[in-house]
N, C-alpha and C positions, 0 to 999 in steps of 0.2 A: 724276280730272281731272289729278292730279299726274303720273301715269305717262305721259299723252299729252304733257305738256310736256317730261318728261325725255327721252322718245323723239324728240320733235322737236328738241330740242337736240343729242342725240347724232347724229341723222341729218345735221343741219347741219354738225356737226363732221367727220363721216365724208365728206360731200360736198366740204367744203373741202379736206381732205387729199387726196382722190381727184383733184381738178381742179387741184392746185397745179402739177404738171408741165406741164399744158397752158397754164396762165396764165404760167409762167415762159418757155416756148417763145414764146408770143405777145409777151411782153415783150421778149425778146431780138430777135424778128424785127422789131418796130417800132423798136427802138433803133438797129439797125445798117442801116437803110434796105433792108429787104427781104432781108438776108443773115443768116439766123439763126446760122449758124456762122462767119461772117466770110469773108474771102477765103482759101480754102484751096488755091487753085491757085498753084503756086510757078513762077516764070519759067524756073528751071533745068531743070524736068521737061519732057520732050518729049511729044508728042501720041501716044497709044497707040491700039491697035486697039479696046480696051474703050471709049475715049471716042468713037470713030467709031460703034460699035454703039449706044451710048446716045444720041448725037445722032440717028442714024436712027430708033430707036425713039420718041424723043420727038417728032420731027417726024411720024412715022406716026400716033401716037395722039393727038397735040395736036388734031387736026382732027375 
């Protein structure tokens, strides 16, 4: 019976460590009003072809 409790405690610790990055990401996402990495677009940078392709792909697959 003791080994079952030890294994259960070990599994709980392993699961907690495994899901910590997800919890941190969710915490940051909720803290910054839906922007998990903050505002990374700089006003001095111009619009690029990659941005246009990404917008087209997002619009195409969003529906």
